[in-house]
N, C-alpha and C positions, 0 to 999 in steps of 0.2 A: 729462543722464539724468533721467528722471522720478523723483520721490521714491518713488512706489509701486514702481517697478522696483528701486530701491536696497533698499527694505524686503524685497522678495521674495528678492533675492540674499542679503541678510543672514540670512534664515531658513534658506536652503539651507546657508550656511556654519555656522550654529549646529547644524543637524541633523547635518552631517558631523562636526563637532568632538565631538558627544556620542556618536557611534558608535565602537565599538572595531573598526576595520578593519585589515587588514594594511597595513603602512606604505606599500608601493608602490602599493596601490590607493587609499589615502587621498590620496597625493600626486597620483595620476592624476586623481582626482575633483576635487580642489582646483584643479587646472589647468583643468578644464572650467568650474568656476564662475568662475575669473578671466577666462577667455575670454568668458564670458557678460557679465561687466562691461564688457569692451572693446566688445562688440557694442552694448550699450546706450549707451555714450558716443559711439560713432561713428554712431549712428542706423541700425543694420542691422535685420534682421528679428528683433527681440527676442522677440516672442511665440512664434514657432516654436522658436527656439533655447532659450528658457526651458522650454518644454514638454518638449523632448527631454532637457535637462539635469536638470530636476526629476524626470522619470520615472526616469532612470538613478540619481539619488541615492536616490530612494525604494526602488529595488530593492536597491542595495548595502547600505544601512544596515539593511534589514530581513531580511537573510539571516543564518543562524546560523553565523557564522564561528567562534565559540568556544563556542556553547551546546550542551550535551550533556544527555541524560537519564541518570539513574543506573540501571545495569542491575540487575535482580533476579538475584543470583548464588546464591540459596539453591536448591539442586537439588530437594529435596522439594517446595518451594513451586511452583517452575516446573513440575515434573512434575504436580502436582495441577491446576494451571491448564490444562495441555495435555489432561489426561484429562477435565476438566470438560465440555468441549464436543465431544470426539471419542472415538469408540469404536475400539479397535484402533490401527492405523497405528504399530506399535511401531518399525520402522526409522526413520521420519521423526522421531518423538519422541526416539529415542536420539541421532540426529545433533545435534539442538538441545541436548540436555542435555550432550553431549560438548563442544560449543562453549562452553557456559556454564561447564563445569568448567575448561576451559583459561583462560577469562577470570578465573575466581576464583583459580586457582593463580598466574597471572602477576601478579595484583594483590597477593596475599599475599606473594609473593617480591620485591615491589618492583622489578619489571623496568623499568628506566629507561634513557634515553640522555641523559646530562647531567642537566638539570633537567626534560626533557620526557618525558612518559609515552609509552611505546611501546604502541600498541594492537594486540592480536592480530587478524589479519585473519579475517573471518568466512567460513565456507564459503558458496558461492553455490549454493543449492539450486534444482533444477529439478523441480517436481512435475508428473509426466506421467501423465495418465489420462483416462478418458472424461468427458464432460460430467456434472456432478452428483455426482462422487465426492468433493467437499469440498475442492478445491485452494485456492480463494480463502478460504474460511472458516478453513482450517487456517493459512494465512499470517497472517490476523488474530489467531488464537489464539497463534501464535508471538510476535507483537509484544506481546500482552497478557501472556504468560508472562514475557517479558523486561523488561517495564515500559518498552517503547519506543513512541514515536509510530508510527503506521501510515499509509502513503500508498499508493494504488493508481494505476498508470498502465495504462490499457487499450491494447493494441496492435492489437486487431481493427480492420481497415480503415485503419490509418495509411497515408497516401499520400505522405508527404514526410518525409525525415529531419530537416528543420528543425523538425518538431513536437517532436522530442527535443532537438535541438541549439540551437534558437533562431535568430533572424535578426539579421543585422548591423544596427547602428543607422544605417547609411547609408540604409536603406529607411524610408519613412514607416510609422508604426504598428508598428514592429518591437517584439518582445517576447521575453523569455527562453523557452527550451524547457521541456518538461514536467518534466525532471529538476530544474531550478532552481526551478520553480514548486512542485514537491512539497516541496522543502527549506524553502521559505518557509512553506508551509502547516504543515509539521511544527514549525517553530521550533527544531529541533535538528539537529545535523550527524550524528547516529547513529541515524536512524529505521530502521524496516523499510520498504523500498520494494518493492511487488509489481509486477513486470513481467508483466502478465496477458495470457496467450494470445499469446506471442511467435511462434507458428507461423501466426498469422492476418493478418500484414501483407500489403498488396497486392503481387502478384507483381512488378510493374514497378519497385518500389523496394526489393525484398527485399534485394538486395546492399548497398545503402547503409545500410539499417536495421541489417543484421547487422554492418556495419563500425562503426557507433556502439555497438552492443552489445558488440563486442569490447573497445572502449576502456572502456566502463562497467564491464565485468566483469573486466578484467585488473588484478590488484593492482599491476602495475608501471606502469600508465598512469592508473588512476582517482584516484590521489593528486593529480593535476594536471589534472582534467577542465576543459576550457575551453568554455564556452557562447559562441556567436557574439555574443550581445547583450552579455553582461558583458565579454567580451574580457579575462578575467582568470581564472586557474586556481582551481578550488574543489576542496578535498580531499574525495573521496568514500570514502576508504579505511575509514572507520568505519561506513559505511552497510551494513546487512545486506540485500542484494538477494535476492529470491526470485522465480524465474520459474515460470510455469505454461505448459503446452502440452497439447493433446489428443493429439498425437504429435510425433515428432522429425523427420519426413520433410522438412519445409520449414525446418529450422533448420540453419544452416551448420556445417560441421565445426569451424571456428575458434571459433564460439560454444560448441558442445558441449564442446570441449576445456577450457573455463573453467567448466563447470557440473558439479555433482554430481547426476546424475539419480536421482530416487527415484520408483519406480512407485507410483501410487495405484490399488490394485486395485479391481476391480468388487466390489460387495457381494453376498454370498449372501443368500438369503431369511432364513436364521436371523440373520445380522448385521443385516439391515434391521428385523427384528422387535425386536431389542434396541435399535437406534437409535431406531426409532419410538416404542417404549414408554417408554424411559428418557430420551430427549433431545427428540425432536421434539414429541411430544404435550404433555409438561409445559410446554415453552416456548410452544407455540401457545395453550394454555389460559391461561397467565399473561398473554400479550399481549392476549388477548381479555377478560380480567377475569373468567374463570370460576374458581370454587373447585375445589380438587383433587378433591373428591368428585362433581363434576358429571357426569363421564364415566367409565364403567367399560367396558372392552372385554374380552369373553370370549376366552380363549386361542385357541379354534378359529376366531375371526374374523380374527386377525392375518394369516394367509397370504393372505386375500382382499384385505386392505388393502395389503399390500406388493407384490402383483402383480395389480392390477385389469385391466390391459390387456396382460399378457405381460411378457417380460423387459425390465428396464431396469437398466443397469449402475450408475447413480447413485441418488441419493435425492430428486431433484427431484420426480418423480411422487409419491413417498411423502409429501413435504412438502405438495404440493398436495392430495392426498387427505385427509390429516389436517387441514389447514386448512379444507377443506370440511366435514368432520365437526364441527369445533369451531364454525364459523359456523352450521351448521344447528342444533346444540345450543343456541347462544346465542339463535337465533330462537325455538326451542321454549320456552326459559325466559322470554323477554320476553313471549311470547304467553300465558303462564300455563298451559302444558301440563305443567309439572312442574319440579322443581328438580334431580333426579338421574336420569340415564339410563344404562342398561346396554345395550350394543350386542351383540346375539347374531346367530346365523345367521338367525333368523326376522325380525328387523327391520332388518337391515343395509342394505337397499335404501333405507330412509328417510333414511339418513345419507350413503351413498356418492354420489359424483358420478354423474350420469346418463350 
């Protein structure tokens, strides 16, 4: 066996020994490294075998088998965080605060099973509503309010269940699925994972994708979720899954049975004015580096800003319109045409999109 080969195998052994893996997985991975040594001694295809083993070791030692983030269980603080970025949506916010309250009480009462902590299972929310109603940003705010890591998995256009489940190591260039990749990025075993637009998977694989979702979202199954690449169960029971969909028509009954659907209502013009004035405009100005006093918008102008092209259930058009106003104001300031601008019905066309 080449000395450099022996050195590389030793590095894998040290990496494995330094990691805190489940005993059975540690033993399984150790056997793979031992087999690698036999291949080197017998003059087999060491390079290929080493790459496969090293890639597997890299994945298993970098997954959060025991790492958790600490939940923020102070209800007023969490409520303040939810209200900071979202106007209204009381039923959704109440559901999250209820879950945090249960987590807090179970922790205070020392709910244990032997020496191991029992973790209260999270509700699996399904935010259902039109495009632009704030489903994705609300999911991020929920993670922020709870003090958890946030990961998003887009489902739009998924054409193969292996995208989620991973591929067996028997295939060249195999890799874990999107769920395991999200956990590695998060670095904790209790992140918020957004399953975004689960109604938009390709029709020809919808049944198999829904089958994977059933396992992901079922509390009786996801405690031992097995990715094809890892070939070892990972406990997903502490993950807070949040799903989004434009509608539920293309979601299987079995998946819906495991979700708590919450309707994201279309915004009225009055609500959009509040959101635009108190949330979107200040944020857009801050991101553009404009001082607070740079833009003043007359009250009678807001109805034209929130509905420049007719009805829109969400706020994406509103965001685009306000961003245009902010950018044009920035141009006027840089061009030396002024430092403060008041937008009225007389000059609104100078600021609105054409």
